[in-house]
C-alpha positions in Angstrom: -24.8 -14.7 16.4 -23.0 -13.4 13.3 -21.4 -10.0 13.3 -23.3 -7.3 11.5 -20.7 -7.0 8.9 -20.9 -10.7 8.2 -24.7 -10.6 8.1 -24.6 -7.8 5.5 -21.8 -9.3 3.4 -23.2 -9.2 -0.2 -23.2 -12.2 -2.6 -23.7 -10.6 -6.0 -22.2 -7.7 -7.9 -25.4 -5.9 -7.8 -25.2 -5.8 -4.0 -21.5 -4.9 -3.8 -20.7 -1.4 -2.4 -17.7 0.6 -3.7 -14.7 0.1 -5.9 -16.5 1.2 -8.9 -13.2 1.8 -10.7 -12.9 -2.1 -10.8 -16.5 -3.5 -10.7 -18.6 -0.8 -12.0 -20.2 -0.8 -15.4 -17.6 -1.2 -17.9 -14.8 -1.5 -15.5 -11.9 -3.9 -16.0 -12.6 -6.5 -13.3 -16.5 -6.4 -14.1 -15.7 -7.1 -17.8 -13.6 -10.1 -16.9 -16.3 -11.5 -14.6 -18.9 -11.1 -17.2 -16.7 -12.7 -19.8 -16.0 -15.6 -17.6 -12.2 -15.3 -18.2 -10.7 -14.6 -14.8 -6.9 -14.2 -14.2 -5.1 -15.0 -10.9 -5.1 -11.8 -9.0 -4.0 -10.0 -5.9 -6.4 -7.6 -4.3 -4.4 -4.8 -2.4 -6.0 -2.2 -0.3 -6.7 -1.0 3.3 -8.7 -3.1 5.8 -12.5 -3.2 5.6 -12.7 -2.2 1.6 -14.3 -5.5 0.5 -11.4 -7.6 -0.5 -12.6 -10.8 0.9 -16.2 -9.9 0.0 -15.1 -9.3 -3.7 -13.5 -12.7 -3.9 -16.7 -14.4 -2.7 -18.9 -12.4 -5.1 -16.6 -13.3 -8.1 -17.0 -17.0 -7.1 -20.8 -16.7 -6.8 -21.2 -14.9 -10.0 -19.1 -17.3 -12.0 -20.7 -20.4 -10.1 -17.1 -21.8 -9.4 -15.9 -24.0 -6.6 -14.5 -21.6 -3.9 -11.7 -22.5 -1.5 -10.6 -20.1 1.4 -7.2 -20.2 3.3 -5.9 -17.7 5.8 -2.2 -17.0 5.6 -2.3 -16.6 9.5 -3.4 -20.2 10.1 -2.6 -22.1 6.9 0.7 -23.7 5.7 2.1 -25.5 2.8 0.1 -28.7 3.9 -3.2 -26.8 3.6 -2.3 -25.3 0.3 -1.4 -28.7 -1.2 -4.7 -30.4 0.3 -6.7 -27.6 -1.5 -4.8 -28.0 -4.8 -5.4 -31.6 -4.6 -9.2 -31.2 -4.3 -9.2 -28.5 -6.9 -7.6 -30.9 -9.5 -10.8 -32.8 -9.8 -12.9 -29.5 -10.3 -13.4 -27.2 -13.2 -12.3 -23.5 -12.5 -11.7 -23.7 -8.7 -10.9 -20.3 -7.0 -8.4 -20.4 -4.2 -8.7 -17.3 -2.0 -5.9 -16.6 0.5 -6.4 -13.8 2.9 -3.5 -11.7 4.1 -1.3 -13.5 1.5 1.6 -11.2 2.6 2.0 -13.4 5.6 2.8 -16.4 3.6 6.6 -17.2 3.6 8.5 -17.8 0.5 8.2 -21.5 0.5 4.4 -21.3 1.1 4.1 -18.9 -1.8 6.3 -21.2 -3.9 3.9 -24.1 -3.2 1.2 -22.2 -5.3 3.2 -21.6 -8.3 2.6 -24.8 -10.2 -1.1 -24.9 -9.6 -1.4 -21.3 -10.7 0.7 -21.8 -13.7 -1.2 -24.9 -14.9 -4.6 -23.3 -14.1 -5.5 -26.0 -11.6 -6.7 -23.0 -9.5 -7.4 -19.4 -10.0 -5.8 -17.5 -7.2 -7.1 -14.4 -5.4 -4.9 -13.2 -2.8 -5.9 -10.4 -0.5 -3.3 -8.0 1.2 -3.1 -4.7 3.0 0.6 -4.4 2.2 2.5 -3.5 -1.0 2.6 -6.8 -3.0 5.8 -5.8 -4.7 7.4 -6.3 -1.3 5.5 -9.0 0.0 4.7 -11.4 -2.9 7.5 -13.3 -4.5 8.3 -12.1 -8.0 7.5 -15.5 -9.6 3.9 -15.5 -8.2 3.4 -11.8 -8.8 4.3 -12.2 -12.4 1.4 -14.7 -12.8 -1.2 -12.4 -11.2 -2.9 -9.1 -12.0 -2.7 -6.5 -9.2 -6.0 -4.7 -8.3 -5.8 -1.7 -6.0 -8.9 -1.3 -3.7 -9.6 2.2 -2.3 -10.8 3.3 1.1 -14.7 4.0 1.1 -15.7 7.6 0.6 -18.7 9.2 2.2 -21.3 7.8 -0.4 -20.1 4.2 0.1 -20.1 4.6 4.0 -23.7 6.1 3.8 -24.8 3.1 1.6 -23.5 0.8 4.3 -25.2 2.5 6.9 -28.5 2.4 5.0 -28.1 -1.3 4.4 -27.7 -1.7 8.3 -30.6 0.4 9.1 -32.8 -1.5 6.6 -31.7 -4.8 8.2 -32.3 -3.6 11.7 -35.8 -2.6 10.6 -36.4 -6.0 9.3 -35.5 -7.4 12.7 -38.1 -4.9 14.4 -35.6 -2.4 15.5 -35.6 1.3 14.3 -32.3 2.9 14.1 -32.3 6.6 13.5 -29.0 8.0 12.4 -29.4 11.6 13.9 -25.8 12.3 13.7 -23.1 10.3 11.7 -19.9 12.4 12.0 -18.5 10.4 14.9 -19.2 7.0 13.1 -17.3 8.4 9.9 -14.5 9.6 11.8 -14.0 6.7 13.9 -14.2 4.0 10.9 -11.9 6.2 8.6 -13.0 4.5 5.3 -13.1 1.2 6.9 -16.5 -0.5 6.0 -16.1 -3.3 8.5 -15.2 -0.8 11.3 -18.0 1.3 10.4 -20.5 -1.6 10.8 -18.8 -2.9 13.9 -19.0 0.6 15.6 -22.9 0.8 14.6 -23.4 -2.5 16.0 -21.8 -1.8 19.4 -24.0 1.3 19.6 -27.3 -0.5 18.7 -26.3 -3.4 20.9 -26.2 -1.2 24.1 -29.6 0.1 23.7 -32.6 -1.5 25.1 -36.0 -0.9 23.3 -37.2 -0.8 19.8 -35.7 2.6 18.7 -32.2 3.6 18.9 -31.2 7.2 18.2 -27.5 7.4 17.1 -25.8 10.6 18.2 -22.1 11.6 18.0 -21.9 11.7 21.8 -23.5 8.0 22.0 -21.0 6.7 19.6 -17.9 8.4 21.0 -18.9 7.1 24.5 -19.6 3.5 23.3 -16.6 3.2 21.1 -13.8 5.1 23.1 -12.8 2.2 25.2 -12.7 -0.1 22.2 -10.1 2.1 20.4 -7.7 2.2 23.2 -5.7 -0.8 21.9 -3.6 -1.4 18.8 -5.0 -3.7 16.3 -2.3 -5.0 13.9 -5.0 -6.5 11.8 -6.2 -3.1 10.7 -8.4 -1.3 13.4 -5.6 1.1 14.4 -2.9 -0.1 12.1 -2.7 2.9 9.7 -3.4 5.5 12.4 -0.5 4.3 14.5 2.0 4.0 11.7 0.8 7.5 10.5 1.6 9.0 13.9 4.9 7.1 14.0 6.1 8.6 10.5 4.8 12.1 11.4 6.6 12.1 14.7 9.9 11.3 12.9 9.2 13.9 10.2 8.6 16.3 12.9 11.8 15.6 14.6 10.4 14.4 17.8 12.2 11.2 18.9 10.0 11.0 22.0 6.8 10.7 20.0 8.5 8.5 17.5 9.6 6.0 20.3 6.2 6.2 21.9 4.4 5.2 18.7 7.0 2.5 18.2 6.2 1.0 21.5 2.6 1.0 20.8 3.3 -1.2 17.7 5.7 -3.5 19.5 3.4 -3.9 22.3 0.6 -4.7 19.7 2.7 -7.4 18.1 3.1 -5.4 14.7 5.4 -7.1 12.2 8.9 -5.8 12.9 9.7 -5.7 9.2 6.9 -3.5 8.5 8.2 -1.1 10.8 11.6 -1.3 9.6 10.4 -1.0 5.8 8.6 2.1 6.7 11.7 3.5 8.3 13.8 2.7 5.3 11.1 4.5 3.0 11.3 7.5 5.3 15.1 7.8 5.3 15.0 8.4 1.6 11.8 10.3 1.3 12.1 12.7 4.3 15.9 12.9 4.9 17.5 12.1 1.6 20.7 13.6 0.8 20.6 16.0 3.6 22.1 13.0 5.6 22.7 10.0 3.4 23.8 7.9 6.4 20.1 7.7 7.4 19.3 5.4 4.4 22.5 3.3 5.3 21.4 2.9 8.9 17.7 2.3 8.0 18.8 -0.4 5.6 21.2 -1.9 8.3 18.2 -1.9 10.5 16.0 -3.7 8.3 18.6 -6.4 7.8 19.2 -6.8 11.5 15.6 -7.0 12.2 15.2 -9.6 9.5 17.9 -11.6 11.2 17.0 -11.6 15.0 13.4 -10.7 15.2 11.4 -10.1 18.6 12.2 -9.3 21.2 15.6 -8.0 20.8 15.0 -6.4 17.6 13.0 -3.6 19.3 16.3 -2.3 20.6 17.5 -1.8 17.0 14.1 -0.4 15.9 14.5 2.1 18.5 17.9 3.2 17.8 17.0 3.7 14.2 13.7 5.6 14.9 15.6 7.9 17.4 18.4 8.7 14.6 15.7 9.4 11.9 13.7 11.6 14.2 16.7 13.4 15.2 18.3 14.0 11.9 18.1 16.9 9.6 15.3 16.8 7.1 14.9 17.1 3.4 12.3 15.7 1.0 14.1 17.2 -2.2 14.8 14.1 -3.8 11.2 12.7 -3.3 10.0 16.0 -4.9 12.5 15.5 -7.6 11.3 12.1 -8.8 7.7 13.2 -8.6 8.5 16.3 -10.8 10.4 14.2 -13.3 7.5 11.7 -13.6 4.9 14.4 -14.1 7.2 15.8 -17.0 7.3 12.2 -18.5 3.5 11.9 -18.3 3.1 15.4 -19.7 5.6 15.1 -22.6 5.4 11.3 -23.4 8.5 9.2 -24.7 10.7 11.9 -26.0 13.6 10.8 -28.0 17.0 10.3 -26.4 19.5 12.9 -27.8 21.8 11.3 -30.2 25.1 12.0 -28.5 24.1 10.2 -25.3 22.8 7.1 -27.1 24.8 3.9 -26.9 26.3 2.8 -30.3 27.1 -1.0 -30.1 26.9 -1.6 -33.8 28.4 -0.1 -36.8 24.9 0.9 -38.3 24.2 2.9 -35.1 27.5 4.7 -35.4 26.9 5.6 -39.0 23.4 7.0 -37.9 25.3 9.3 -35.5 24.7 7.5 -32.2 27.2 8.8 -29.6 28.5 11.6 -31.9 29.8 14.5 -29.9 29.5 12.7 -26.5 31.9 14.2 -23.9 33.3 11.6 -21.7 33.3 13.5 -18.2 36.5 12.0 -16.8 38.6 13.4 -19.8 37.8 16.9 -18.6 39.0 19.0 -15.7 37.2 18.3 -12.7 35.5 15.3 -14.3 32.9 17.6 -15.8 31.9 18.9 -19.4 29.0 21.1 -20.2 26.6 19.1 -22.5 22.8 18.5 -22.8 21.4 15.5 -21.1 17.7 16.2 -21.3 15.6 15.5 -24.5 14.6 18.3 -26.8 11.9 20.3 -25.3 12.8 19.8 -21.8 16.3 21.6 -21.9 17.0 23.4 -18.8 14.2 21.7 -16.9 14.9 21.5 -13.1 13.6 18.7 -11.2 15.9 18.5 -8.2 15.9 21.5 -5.8 18.4 21.1 -3.0 17.0 21.5 0.4 17.8 24.3 2.9 20.5 22.3 5.0 24.3 22.3 5.2 24.9 19.2 3.0 22.7 20.2 0.3 23.6 23.8 0.4 27.1 22.5 -0.6 25.4 20.4 -3.4 23.7 23.5 -4.5 26.9 25.5 -4.7 28.7 22.7 -6.7 25.8 22.5 -9.2 25.7 26.3 -9.6 29.5 26.3 -10.2 29.2 23.7 -12.9 25.9 24.6 -14.5 26.0 28.4 -14.3 22.5 29.7 -15.0 21.3 26.7 -16.8 19.1 25.2 -14.1 18.9 28.2 -12.0 20.9 27.0 -8.8 
């Protein structure tokens, strides 16, 4: 028998739940579907948010030939077979689930067909396509971000399930829903799977769903790590938070959970690389160097030996002094850009490669820092209207305390260091 999530999978836009920013009335993807002009695209979002469903809905709405491949079980041979079939059809859609698991050569095999319009590619991924999809393919695709389901969407899915069970002669009363919501965490498939387990245990025509009943039924099924998404984000969150909290023991435990679950080691290494800059930064610049070396080494040797390198890096990062000052700095600077727009670059720090630009004053008055004592000269580097704005605030640690002292010595009271 089909799982409940598959039974309830919608086939038309009017039945689709969630992602209104993409497919709601007047939304960008809905307009494209209604116009019949569909670009190749990457659907990026957490598990259970309707990526596969949306691809199928699009194909049905447009009445186009629809081919499906899974990056886990398909290779270049299967891709070429589909493309060969699609050449004789008009407007074929090729859906590739978990496209981030395709190798470079596998992704390369798609380029020609996508470029020529033999197929319209729809790829689905839970990972950042900027890292996982080759640039040549990414440049030929629009990227649409799907969001976790909120309470309204989850309630809508539950109501669909209740209606379905009623049509099968089984009354399901949702007396309490908090445990279902907590366990699913915005994952629609997980929500329906959990409800199906609870209902499946009950004998009789009526099932009363309570928090205790859900917790008792589901607990044993959540004890494992599922790299396909069930516990994926919970475990990596615990891993990151353990390192951020300077607990190497917690970090190594959650690392072991991921390793035992068969998680992609490059995913783990990439998250540590981000962490080294976001949560340690200039309080210990060696952290970024070690994390980068870890990523390279893991890429070279793979499992099982790379677990040792991952452990070394995780312990180092967890034990390091912490600072998020550079992470906060770029956030503050981006907010200023969004608020003030494209302010003109001050003339004295513009480049002047032509005579006309020189005549217009480009570069006039620029002070070349190395011509001055201490390789420093006071001058304005921010555009008019943002003078004196401080985006970088050194963290409270020995290394950045020295940075603060140096900046204060150079800039005096200008930035308030």
